[in-house]
MILO-302278 format. One record per residue (C-alpha): residue number from 1; y, z, x. Coordinates in pm, 1 decimal. Layout:
<vodren><kolza>NUM</kolza><yy>Y</yy><zz>Z</zz><xx>X</xx></vodren>
...
***
This chain:
<vodren><kolza>1</kolza><yy>0.0</yy><zz>0.0</zz><xx>0.0</xx></vodren>
<vodren><kolza>2</kolza><yy>341.8</yy><zz>-92.1</zz><xx>136.8</xx></vodren>
<vodren><kolza>3</kolza><yy>631.0</yy><zz>150.1</zz><xx>159.2</xx></vodren>
<vodren><kolza>4</kolza><yy>816.6</yy><zz>-54.9</zz><xx>-104.3</xx></vodren>
<vodren><kolza>5</kolza><yy>520.2</yy><zz>-20.0</zz><xx>-343.5</xx></vodren>
<vodren><kolza>6</kolza><yy>521.8</yy><zz>356.3</zz><xx>-283.1</xx></vodren>
<vodren><kolza>7</kolza><yy>895.3</yy><zz>373.7</zz><xx>-361.7</xx></vodren>
<vodren><kolza>8</kolza><yy>844.3</yy><zz>164.2</zz><xx>-677.7</xx></vodren>
<vodren><kolza>9</kolza><yy>567.0</yy><zz>395.8</zz><xx>-800.5</xx></vodren>
<vodren><kolza>10</kolza><yy>778.5</yy><zz>703.3</zz><xx>-724.7</xx></vodren>
<vodren><kolza>11</kolza><yy>1061.8</yy><zz>551.7</zz><xx>-927.1</xx></vodren>
<vodren><kolza>12</kolza><yy>826.7</yy><zz>466.0</zz><xx>-1216.3</xx></vodren>
<vodren><kolza>13</kolza><yy>704.2</yy><zz>827.9</zz><xx>-1237.6</xx></vodren>
<vodren><kolza>14</kolza><yy>1043.9</yy><zz>983.8</zz><xx>-1161.5</xx></vodren>
<vodren><kolza>15</kolza><yy>925.4</yy><zz>1140.3</zz><xx>-834.5</xx></vodren>
<vodren><kolza>16</kolza><yy>1227.1</yy><zz>1242.7</zz><xx>-628.4</xx></vodren>
<vodren><kolza>17</kolza><yy>1289.4</yy><zz>1421.0</zz><xx>-299.8</xx></vodren>
<vodren><kolza>18</kolza><yy>984.2</yy><zz>1276.2</zz><xx>-127.7</xx></vodren>
<vodren><kolza>19</kolza><yy>893.7</yy><zz>1162.7</zz><xx>221.2</xx></vodren>
<vodren><kolza>20</kolza><yy>648.6</yy><zz>883.2</zz><xx>299.1</xx></vodren>
<vodren><kolza>21</kolza><yy>416.0</yy><zz>985.4</zz><xx>581.9</xx></vodren>
<vodren><kolza>22</kolza><yy>274.3</yy><zz>742.5</zz><xx>842.5</xx></vodren>
<vodren><kolza>23</kolza><yy>-66.0</yy><zz>743.0</zz><xx>663.9</xx></vodren>
<vodren><kolza>24</kolza><yy>94.7</yy><zz>632.6</zz><xx>334.7</xx></vodren>
<vodren><kolza>25</kolza><yy>70.6</yy><zz>974.9</zz><xx>171.1</xx></vodren>
<vodren><kolza>26</kolza><yy>379.1</yy><zz>1147.0</zz><xx>34.0</xx></vodren>
<vodren><kolza>27</kolza><yy>523.2</yy><zz>1495.1</zz><xx>60.3</xx></vodren>
<vodren><kolza>28</kolza><yy>736.5</yy><zz>1608.6</zz><xx>-233.5</xx></vodren>
<vodren><kolza>29</kolza><yy>999.2</yy><zz>1880.9</zz><xx>-237.4</xx></vodren>
<vodren><kolza>30</kolza><yy>976.9</yy><zz>1978.0</zz><xx>-604.9</xx></vodren>
<vodren><kolza>31</kolza><yy>752.6</yy><zz>1917.2</zz><xx>-902.9</xx></vodren>
<vodren><kolza>32</kolza><yy>543.6</yy><zz>1609.4</zz><xx>-981.4</xx></vodren>
<vodren><kolza>33</kolza><yy>460.3</yy><zz>1533.9</zz><xx>-1344.3</xx></vodren>
<vodren><kolza>34</kolza><yy>201.3</yy><zz>1264.9</zz><xx>-1410.9</xx></vodren>
<vodren><kolza>35</kolza><yy>78.6</yy><zz>1409.7</zz><xx>-1741.7</xx></vodren>
<vodren><kolza>36</kolza><yy>-1.2</yy><zz>1197.1</zz><xx>-2047.4</xx></vodren>
<vodren><kolza>37</kolza><yy>-23.2</yy><zz>861.6</zz><xx>-1868.8</xx></vodren>
<vodren><kolza>38</kolza><yy>-392.4</yy><zz>778.7</zz><xx>-1930.0</xx></vodren>
<vodren><kolza>39</kolza><yy>-444.3</yy><zz>760.1</zz><xx>-1552.7</xx></vodren>
<vodren><kolza>40</kolza><yy>-801.8</yy><zz>713.7</zz><xx>-1431.5</xx></vodren>
<vodren><kolza>41</kolza><yy>-690.3</yy><zz>781.4</zz><xx>-1073.5</xx></vodren>
<vodren><kolza>42</kolza><yy>-371.6</yy><zz>899.8</zz><xx>-907.9</xx></vodren>
<vodren><kolza>43</kolza><yy>-135.0</yy><zz>613.3</zz><xx>-825.7</xx></vodren>
<vodren><kolza>44</kolza><yy>-27.5</yy><zz>764.2</zz><xx>-491.6</xx></vodren>
<vodren><kolza>45</kolza><yy>-186.5</yy><zz>959.0</zz><xx>-209.5</xx></vodren>
<vodren><kolza>46</kolza><yy>-27.7</yy><zz>1303.9</zz><xx>-221.8</xx></vodren>
<vodren><kolza>47</kolza><yy>-15.7</yy><zz>1530.6</zz><xx>81.2</xx></vodren>
<vodren><kolza>48</kolza><yy>207.9</yy><zz>1835.7</zz><xx>28.0</xx></vodren>
<vodren><kolza>49</kolza><yy>388.0</yy><zz>1921.0</zz><xx>-295.1</xx></vodren>
<vodren><kolza>50</kolza><yy>630.9</yy><zz>2209.1</zz><xx>-271.5</xx></vodren>
<vodren><kolza>51</kolza><yy>627.4</yy><zz>2269.0</zz><xx>-644.9</xx></vodren>
<vodren><kolza>52</kolza><yy>394.7</yy><zz>2219.4</zz><xx>-939.7</xx></vodren>
<vodren><kolza>53</kolza><yy>158.0</yy><zz>1923.9</zz><xx>-976.4</xx></vodren>
<vodren><kolza>54</kolza><yy>108.5</yy><zz>1834.3</zz><xx>-1342.4</xx></vodren>
<vodren><kolza>55</kolza><yy>-161.1</yy><zz>1579.8</zz><xx>-1418.8</xx></vodren>
<vodren><kolza>56</kolza><yy>-305.5</yy><zz>1707.2</zz><xx>-1746.1</xx></vodren>
<vodren><kolza>57</kolza><yy>-401.5</yy><zz>1488.1</zz><xx>-2040.6</xx></vodren>
<vodren><kolza>58</kolza><yy>-508.9</yy><zz>1184.1</zz><xx>-1840.8</xx></vodren>
<vodren><kolza>59</kolza><yy>-850.7</yy><zz>1029.1</zz><xx>-1776.4</xx></vodren>
<vodren><kolza>60</kolza><yy>-891.2</yy><zz>1130.4</zz><xx>-1411.2</xx></vodren>
<vodren><kolza>61</kolza><yy>-1250.3</yy><zz>1124.4</zz><xx>-1288.0</xx></vodren>
<vodren><kolza>62</kolza><yy>-1211.0</yy><zz>1247.4</zz><xx>-929.1</xx></vodren>
<vodren><kolza>63</kolza><yy>-987.1</yy><zz>1442.0</zz><xx>-694.4</xx></vodren>
<vodren><kolza>64</kolza><yy>-910.3</yy><zz>1131.2</zz><xx>-487.7</xx></vodren>
<vodren><kolza>65</kolza><yy>-546.3</yy><zz>1136.1</zz><xx>-369.0</xx></vodren>
<vodren><kolza>66</kolza><yy>-490.0</yy><zz>1493.8</zz><xx>-491.3</xx></vodren>
<vodren><kolza>67</kolza><yy>-246.9</yy><zz>1696.3</zz><xx>-280.9</xx></vodren>
<vodren><kolza>68</kolza><yy>-393.2</yy><zz>1900.5</zz><xx>2.6</xx></vodren>
<vodren><kolza>69</kolza><yy>-128.9</yy><zz>2169.2</zz><xx>-45.4</xx></vodren>
<vodren><kolza>70</kolza><yy>56.3</yy><zz>2252.0</zz><xx>-365.3</xx></vodren>
<vodren><kolza>71</kolza><yy>228.4</yy><zz>2551.5</zz><xx>-524.4</xx></vodren>
<vodren><kolza>72</kolza><yy>41.3</yy><zz>2514.3</zz><xx>-854.6</xx></vodren>
<vodren><kolza>73</kolza><yy>-177.4</yy><zz>2259.0</zz><xx>-1033.7</xx></vodren>
<vodren><kolza>74</kolza><yy>-209.8</yy><zz>2195.9</zz><xx>-1406.4</xx></vodren>
<vodren><kolza>75</kolza><yy>-481.4</yy><zz>1938.9</zz><xx>-1460.6</xx></vodren>
<vodren><kolza>76</kolza><yy>-657.5</yy><zz>2014.4</zz><xx>-1788.3</xx></vodren>
<vodren><kolza>77</kolza><yy>-796.7</yy><zz>1756.8</zz><xx>-2030.5</xx></vodren>
<vodren><kolza>78</kolza><yy>-930.1</yy><zz>1501.0</zz><xx>-1784.5</xx></vodren>
<vodren><kolza>79</kolza><yy>-1276.2</yy><zz>1363.5</zz><xx>-1709.3</xx></vodren>
<vodren><kolza>80</kolza><yy>-1333.1</yy><zz>1549.1</zz><xx>-1383.1</xx></vodren>
<vodren><kolza>81</kolza><yy>-1708.5</yy><zz>1581.8</zz><xx>-1336.9</xx></vodren>
<vodren><kolza>82</kolza><yy>-1740.6</yy><zz>1766.8</zz><xx>-1007.3</xx></vodren>
<vodren><kolza>83</kolza><yy>-1849.6</yy><zz>2129.9</zz><xx>-990.8</xx></vodren>
<vodren><kolza>84</kolza><yy>-1565.9</yy><zz>2218.3</zz><xx>-753.5</xx></vodren>
<vodren><kolza>85</kolza><yy>-1311.8</yy><zz>2104.0</zz><xx>-1012.2</xx></vodren>
<vodren><kolza>86</kolza><yy>-1362.6</yy><zz>2386.9</zz><xx>-1259.6</xx></vodren>
<vodren><kolza>87</kolza><yy>-1043.1</yy><zz>2563.0</zz><xx>-1153.5</xx></vodren>
<vodren><kolza>88</kolza><yy>-842.6</yy><zz>2247.2</zz><xx>-1232.5</xx></vodren>
<vodren><kolza>89</kolza><yy>-960.4</yy><zz>2205.1</zz><xx>-1591.2</xx></vodren>
***
């Protein structure tokens, strides 16, 4: 994914105060809300989110591209099928 594509996706989902890392992941200073978008996977590779990560009420099936560090996650009402995901439901 190009840096322009990353910026376009951030604009589409109103993600602000972010930094694009050399590996294409993003760090966000603030909250990220991707709820209620019928996403089957996250549109960006998240690294650190210094705020809340809201991804509830989608159709996510895996933790691919989930942030490695985040203040809080709300991710209920998805199709996560892994046993390690129970705390995210």
